[in-house]
Every structure is written in C-alpha cells, then in structure tokens.
C-alpha positions as CSV (number, residue, x, y, z in Angstrom):
1,M,1.5,-17.5,10.0
2,L,3.9,-17.5,7.1
3,T,1.3,-15.6,4.9
4,D,1.5,-12.7,7.4
5,I,5.3,-12.5,6.8
6,V,5.6,-13.2,3.1
7,K,4.4,-10.3,0.9
8,T,2.9,-10.8,-2.5
9,K,4.6,-9.4,-5.5
10,E,1.8,-6.8,-5.8
11,E,2.3,-5.7,-2.1
12,C,6.0,-5.2,-2.7
13,V,5.4,-3.2,-5.9
14,C,2.8,-1.0,-4.1
15,E,5.2,-0.3,-1.3
16,R,7.8,0.8,-3.8
17,A,5.2,2.9,-5.7
18,E,4.3,4.7,-2.4
19,R,8.0,5.6,-1.9
20,V,8.3,6.8,-5.5
21,A,5.1,8.9,-5.1
22,A,6.5,10.5,-2.0
23,E,9.6,11.6,-3.9
24,L,7.9,12.7,-7.2
25,F,7.3,16.2,-5.9
26,R,11.0,16.7,-5.4
27,I,12.0,16.2,-9.0
28,K,11.0,18.1,-12.1
29,P,8.4,16.3,-14.3
30,A,10.7,16.8,-17.3
31,Y,13.3,14.5,-15.7
32,L,10.8,11.6,-15.3
33,I,9.3,12.2,-18.8
34,D,12.8,12.1,-20.3
35,A,13.6,8.9,-18.5
36,I,10.3,7.3,-19.8
37,R,11.0,8.7,-23.3
38,R,14.3,6.7,-23.3
39,E,12.6,3.5,-22.3
40,H,11.9,0.7,-24.8
41,R,8.7,1.4,-26.7
42,T,7.0,-1.7,-25.2
43,N,7.8,-0.3,-21.7
44,Q,6.4,3.1,-22.8
45,Q,3.2,1.3,-23.8
46,L,2.9,-0.5,-20.5
47,I,3.4,2.8,-18.6
48,A,0.8,4.5,-20.8
49,V,-1.7,1.7,-20.1
50,F,-1.1,2.1,-16.4
51,I,-1.6,5.9,-16.6
52,L,-4.8,5.4,-18.5
53,E,-6.1,2.9,-16.0
54,L,-5.3,5.3,-13.2
55,L,-7.1,8.1,-15.0
56,Q,-10.1,5.8,-15.5
57,H,-10.1,5.0,-11.8
58,W,-10.1,8.7,-10.8
59,S,-12.8,9.4,-13.3
60,H,-15.0,6.7,-11.7
61,E,-14.2,8.2,-8.3
62,Y,-15.4,11.6,-9.5
63,E,-18.6,10.2,-11.0
64,S,-19.4,8.3,-7.8
65,G,-18.5,11.3,-5.6
66,N,-15.8,9.4,-3.8
67,Y,-13.3,12.2,-3.4
68,D,-12.5,15.1,-1.1
69,L,-10.9,18.5,-1.4
70,R,-7.4,16.9,-1.6
71,N,-8.1,15.0,-4.8
72,E,-11.2,16.6,-6.2
73,A,-9.3,18.5,-9.0
74,T,-7.5,15.3,-9.9
75,C,-10.7,13.3,-10.2
76,E,-12.5,16.0,-12.0
77,M,-9.7,16.5,-14.6
78,A,-9.4,12.7,-15.0
79,N,-13.2,12.6,-15.7
80,D,-12.8,15.3,-18.3
81,V,-9.9,13.5,-20.0
82,M,-11.5,10.1,-19.9
83,D,-15.0,11.3,-21.0
84,D,-16.3,8.5,-23.3
85,R,-12.9,6.9,-23.6
86,T,-11.6,3.5,-22.8
87,P,-8.1,2.9,-21.3
88,H,-7.5,0.1,-23.8
89,L,-4.4,0.4,-25.9
90,P,-3.2,-2.3,-28.3
91,Y,-0.3,-4.4,-27.1
92,I,2.0,-5.1,-30.0
C-alpha cells in the first residue's frame, strides 16, 4: 500500500530526532546551548515548550512507575522539576 511507503511528517521528524539523540553524547552541551541561544526568540520558546512537555511526560512515567534502571533517574528528576507545574508557556 502507498501508506506503507509514504511517511508522515511526524515520522520523518522522529527519525531525525533519533539520529540527533544518538549523536548528542558526542558533543558538549555548551555547544548545543550556544546554538539554541542564537536562535530567534520564537524558536527558543518553541524549544522550551518541547522540553517542558518532555519533562512532563517523564514525570508522569515516574508517577506511574513506567521506568527502569536506565531512565529512573531521568524520570525522578523530571518529576521533581515538574512538581505542581504545567508545561504551558505563552506563545507571543
């Protein structure tokens, strides 16, 4: 079927994100932070919203016990960070 061949925009973005994630450990965080710092403020806001949504997801995973030793610390820290917070940021 054609739908088996054609990927959605979301699938393509996720595949690229997987490749980026695999490479992140090879660069210093300061380089990525500096690159984001130089982005347009609207793009910085969109990146921040994504990061907060991701933290919220990991926090919910921690609360539901859906983690293992590989990501327990990540989920626990996200839960501490997001404690009684919402990932909502104004879009201006």
